[in-house]
C-alpha positions as CSV (number, residue, x, y, z in Angstrom):
1,M,-44.0,-37.0,18.6
2,R,-41.9,-36.2,15.5
3,N,-43.7,-32.8,15.2
4,V,-42.8,-32.0,18.9
5,E,-39.2,-32.9,18.3
6,C,-39.1,-30.9,15.1
7,G,-40.7,-27.9,16.9
8,M,-38.2,-28.2,19.8
9,W,-35.3,-28.4,17.3
10,R,-36.6,-25.3,15.5
11,A,-36.8,-23.4,18.8
12,F,-33.3,-24.5,19.8
13,R,-31.9,-23.5,16.4
14,N,-33.7,-20.1,16.6
15,F,-32.4,-19.6,20.2
16,S,-28.8,-20.5,19.0
17,L,-29.0,-18.1,16.1
18,L,-30.3,-15.4,18.4
19,T,-27.5,-16.0,20.9
20,A,-24.9,-16.0,18.1
21,L,-26.3,-12.7,16.8
22,V,-26.4,-11.0,20.2
23,T,-22.8,-12.1,21.1
24,S,-21.5,-11.1,17.6
25,C,-22.9,-7.6,18.2
26,Q,-21.1,-7.3,21.5
27,S,-17.9,-8.9,20.3
28,D,-14.5,-8.0,21.6
29,R,-12.9,-9.5,18.5
30,Y,-10.7,-7.5,16.2
31,Q,-9.3,-8.3,12.8
32,I,-6.4,-6.4,11.2
33,D,-6.4,-6.5,7.4
34,G,-3.0,-5.3,6.4
35,F,-1.9,-4.1,3.0
36,A,1.8,-3.9,2.3
37,R,2.3,-3.7,-1.4
38,Q,5.7,-1.9,-1.0
39,L,7.0,-4.4,1.4
40,E,8.9,-7.6,0.6
41,Q,7.5,-11.1,0.7
42,G,8.1,-12.6,4.1
43,D,8.6,-9.3,5.9
44,T,7.6,-9.3,9.6
45,I,5.1,-6.8,10.9
46,C,5.2,-6.3,14.7
47,I,2.3,-4.8,16.8
48,V,3.1,-3.2,20.1
49,L,1.5,-0.9,22.6
50,E,2.2,2.8,21.7
51,N,3.3,3.7,25.2
52,E,5.0,0.3,25.9
53,P,6.9,-0.5,22.7
54,E,8.7,-3.4,24.3
55,R,5.3,-5.1,24.8
56,L,4.7,-7.2,21.7
57,L,1.0,-7.9,21.1
58,G,1.3,-9.8,17.8
59,M,3.3,-10.4,14.7
60,A,2.3,-11.1,11.1
61,I,4.2,-12.2,8.0
62,V,3.7,-10.3,4.7
63,D,2.4,-12.7,2.0
64,Q,1.7,-11.3,-1.5
65,G,1.4,-7.8,-0.2
66,K,-1.0,-8.6,2.6
67,F,-0.9,-9.6,6.3
68,Y,-3.6,-10.4,8.9
69,V,-3.9,-10.4,12.6
70,T,-6.9,-11.4,14.7
71,G,-7.5,-11.4,18.4
72,T,-9.6,-10.1,21.2
73,T,-9.4,-6.9,23.3
74,E,-11.5,-5.9,26.2
75,T,-10.5,-2.3,25.9
76,S,-9.5,0.0,23.1
77,R,-5.7,0.6,23.2
78,F,-3.4,2.8,21.2
79,C,-0.9,0.7,19.3
80,K,1.7,0.8,16.6
81,A,2.4,-1.6,13.8
82,Y,5.9,-1.5,12.3
83,L,8.1,-3.3,9.9
84,K,10.6,-5.3,11.9
85,R,13.6,-4.6,9.6
86,M,12.8,-0.8,9.3
87,K,11.0,0.6,12.4
88,D,10.4,4.0,10.8
89,C,7.9,2.2,8.5
90,N,5.1,2.3,10.9
91,V,1.5,3.3,11.6
92,S,-0.2,4.2,14.9
93,F,-3.7,3.0,15.4
94,M,-6.4,2.3,17.9
95,L,-6.7,-1.5,18.6
96,E,-10.4,-1.9,19.1
97,P,-13.1,-4.4,18.2
98,G,-14.0,-4.5,14.6
99,T,-12.1,-4.7,11.3
100,I,-9.1,-2.4,11.1
101,A,-7.3,-1.8,7.8
102,L,-3.6,-0.9,8.0
103,E,-1.8,0.3,4.9
104,M,2.0,0.0,5.5
105,N,4.1,2.1,3.2
106,L,7.9,2.7,3.0
107,P,8.9,6.2,4.0
108,P,8.5,8.9,2.9
109,K,5.0,7.7,1.9
110,P,2.9,7.7,5.0
111,S,1.2,4.6,6.3
112,R,-2.6,4.8,6.9
113,V,-5.3,3.3,9.1
114,S,-9.1,3.0,8.6
115,G,-12.0,0.8,9.2
116,T,-13.3,1.6,12.7
117,R,-14.8,4.8,13.9
118,L,-11.9,5.8,16.1
119,N,-9.3,4.9,13.5
120,N,-11.1,6.8,10.8
121,Q,-11.1,9.9,13.1
122,W,-7.4,9.3,13.9
123,Q,-6.5,9.1,10.2
124,Q,-8.6,12.2,9.4
125,L,-6.7,14.1,12.1
126,N,-3.3,12.8,10.8
127,D,-4.2,13.9,7.2
128,S,-5.2,17.4,8.4
129,V,-2.1,17.9,10.5
130,Q,0.2,16.5,7.7
131,R,-1.4,18.8,5.1
132,M,-1.0,21.9,7.3
133,G,2.5,20.8,8.3
134,S,3.5,20.6,4.6
135,E,2.1,24.1,4.1
136,L,4.2,25.3,7.1
137,I,7.4,23.8,5.7
138,K,6.7,25.3,2.3
139,L,6.1,28.7,3.8
140,A,9.2,28.5,6.0
141,T,11.5,27.3,3.2
142,T,10.3,29.5,0.4
143,K,12.8,32.2,-0.5
144,T,11.2,35.6,-0.9
145,R,12.4,39.2,-0.8
146,C,13.4,40.1,2.7
147,D,11.7,43.4,3.3
148,D,9.9,43.8,6.6
149,A,6.4,43.7,5.2
150,T,7.0,40.5,3.4
151,H,8.7,38.9,6.4
152,R,5.7,39.9,8.7
153,T,3.2,38.6,6.2
154,K,5.1,35.3,6.1
155,L,5.3,35.0,9.9
156,Q,1.6,35.8,10.2
157,A,0.7,33.0,7.7
158,I,3.0,30.6,9.6
159,D,1.4,31.6,12.9
160,S,-2.1,31.2,11.4
161,L,-1.3,27.6,10.2
162,H,0.2,26.7,13.5
163,R,-3.0,27.9,15.3
164,R,-5.2,26.0,12.9
165,M,-3.2,22.8,13.4
166,S,-3.5,23.2,17.2
167,A,-7.2,23.9,17.0
168,C,-7.7,20.8,14.8
169,I,-6.0,18.6,17.4
170,E,-7.9,20.1,20.3
171,N,-11.3,19.8,18.4
172,T,-10.6,16.1,17.8
173,A,-9.8,15.6,21.5
174,R,-13.0,17.5,22.5
175,R,-15.2,15.5,20.1
176,N,-13.7,12.3,21.5
177,A,-13.5,13.2,25.1
178,D,-15.5,10.2,26.1
179,N,-13.4,7.6,24.4
180,P,-9.8,6.4,24.3
181,L,-8.8,8.5,21.3
182,G,-9.8,11.7,23.0
183,Q,-8.1,10.6,26.2
184,Y,-4.9,9.7,24.3
185,I,-4.8,13.2,22.7
186,E,-5.5,14.9,26.0
187,E,-2.7,13.0,27.8
188,N,-0.1,13.4,25.0
189,Y,-0.7,16.7,23.3
190,K,0.5,20.0,24.9
191,A,-1.0,22.9,23.1
192,P,1.5,25.7,22.5
193,E,1.0,29.0,24.2
194,F,0.3,31.6,21.4
195,E,0.9,35.3,22.0
């Protein structure tokens, strides 16, 4: 009789482990691991929907340069985390199941996101656009001789960077057309009309 009970217990335990494994793979849980080394002890981080900033989804307190938020989400949503005392210290990210890393930095140093597939792609897009934007600013503010040829060359370089930036955004939207990141870009980005 004891062997039958032991066998039943093993079967139940194996079934429980299998159930836990299957449900963990289909989890709707997210965990935000926040890094805030530049922020002050006790600072408050607010998490809101990007398109509904009045809708507070969560809050966390910075403790020794870190903060954490956990929860569940049935759908991926575009959100923003910001420092309550300084709203321009913020980072946009995709709230989706998995572990999301948010690095909050005081301006002008940009904040960053990583950890999940969509957030990695979003950060890659932001890095590319920021790099090209810096090049654009540098070109536009560099003082050079003002002859016509130099001026045309400078305008062509600015136009080329602007087109590359637009193409980068559109390519990210196209690669992600079947998910919330691509849909967000499609809804919110209006490509300029180039001549």
